[in-house]
N, C-alpha and C positions, 0 to 999 in steps of 0.2 A: 778645932775639934776634929778627930779622925773620922773617916768614912768607914762604916762597917757594913758587911753583907749579912743578911738574914735569910734563912730558908725555911719554908713551911714543911714540917715532917709529914703532912698528909698529901698535899697536892704538889710539893716540890718547887713551888714558885719561889724565886729569889728576888729580894728587894734590897735596896741600899738606903742607909740612914746615916746622918751625921749626928753622932752621939758624944756626950762628954766622956772623958776618960774615967772620971771617978764614979760615975753612976750609969749603968746600962739599963735604960728603960725597957719595959715589956712592949714588944711590937706584935701586932696581930696581922695575920695574912689578909690582904685586901681582897682575895678571891674567896676564901672559905671561912675566915674569921679565927682560925686556930692560932695559938701563941707560936711565934717563930723562934727558931734556934739561931744564935749567932754562929757564923761559920768563918773559917780562915779564908781571907781574901787573897787572891793572887794578883800581883801587880808587876809592871815592867817599867824600866826606865830607858831612855834613849840618850845616846851620847853622840856628839859630833866628832868624836875622836877618830882619827884615821888609822891609829895603831891599836892592836888588840889589848895592849897593856895600859891604854889611856895616856900615853906619853905626849902625844901631839894633838891638842884639842883644836888647833887652828884658830883660836881666838886672839892670840897674841901676834902683833906685827913683828915681834922679835923672832928671828929664825934660829937663834941660839938656844941655850938652855932656858927652861921656864923659871921665872922668878918665884912662882908660887910653890914649886916643888920643895 
């Protein structure tokens, strides 16, 4: 199940919930009790790649071409 962020329209408090994709339940603000709005979450990823194009991840002992490419 994906992680969603919700923000209260009154006090602006943000909370995270793990919700099923098919049904988004109603979440109430833990601070003021108002129904919260689901917002677009921002996320990032990390890579161990030494090159900007992701060509050399460094996980292979093979110094030649990557067999997964």
